N, C-alpha and C positions, 0 to 999 in steps of 0.2 A: 504494500500500500504506500502511496506517495505521502510524504510528510506534509501535514496540513499547516498552513500559515494562518495563525489566529487573525492576523491583520486582514487577510483576504476572506476568511470564513465568517467573520462577524462584522456587525456595524455596516452592512452593505448600504451603499449610497449615502453614507454618513447620517443615516436616520436612526433615531432612538425611539423605541416603543417601550414605555414604562410597564406595560402589561406583559411583555415577553419574558420567558424564563431565562433568556440569554442576555438580559440587560447588562449585567456586570461585564460579560465578555464584549458586548457591543460597545460599552463605554470605553473599555480599555483599548479596543481596536481603533475607534474613532480618535481617541486621545493620542494614540501612537501615530496615526496618520497625520493628524492636524498639527501636532506640536512636536512630535519626534519621540523616538524610543527612550531617550534619556528622561524625558518628562514622565512618560508612562511608567518607567521603572521607579522613578522617584515617588510617584503617586501611589504605587503599589508595593513600596519597599517593605511594608509590614506583612505582606503576604507570606505565609509559611511554606507555600508550594513554589518550587523552582519552575522556571520556564519549561525545562525538560519534563518534569513531572506533570505539568499542566498539559503539555503536548501529548504525553502518554495517555492521560485521562481522556482527552478529546479523541485521540486515535482509537482508543478502546471503544468509546461510545459510537463512533462512526462505523467501526467494524461490526458492532452488534446490530446497528441499524441495517447495514448491508446484508448481514446474515438473515435478518428477519425478512427483508425484501426478497431475498432468494427463496426463502421458505414459502412465502406467499405466492411468488411466481411459479414455483414448482407444484403448488397445491398441497404441500405438506401441512400447512396451517392456513387459517383464514383470519379475517379482521377480528372476529369474535374471540379467537384464541389469543390474539395480541391483547385485546381488552382484558381478558382473564389474567394474562401474565401481569399486566400493569396493576390490576386490582390486588393480586397476590403480593406484588412488590410494595404497593402502598401499605398494605397490612403489615408486612415485615418491617418497613421503615417506621411505621407508627408504634411498633412494639419495642423499638430501640430506646435505651435509656441515654441520659446525658453522658454517663460513663462509657457506654458503647460508642457514642459519637466522638468522644474526645480521646479515645484510645488510639495510640499510634501503632501502625503496622510496620513491622521490620521490613526493610528493603531487601530484595534478593541479594544473596551473598552474606547476609547478616549472620546466619548460623553456619557452622562448618558443614561443608558438603552441599550447601544451598547454592544454586546457580542464579 
């Protein structure tokens, strides 16, 4: 899969929609384009996620959407199945505690023998 550039993937046409779930990414992309990368990095300097980690997260999401699209096209699943998956995910997230959400996950290679 090609590396996604956040600057191109978000904030298209430099428009911001406060109702979109991607608003934070849209703001960062527009800020980076309009004012420059240095200003964007300064504005988001308290972010605990590195650019590489953020790109990994976005690429993972894109890969999952592509997989779902292929499953729909092949007839393996339908839109109702996707809705059911989303409901299950919502229930799972709703059941998470603050401790669950703030727990850090070790990066690959953290444990001996881990790649």
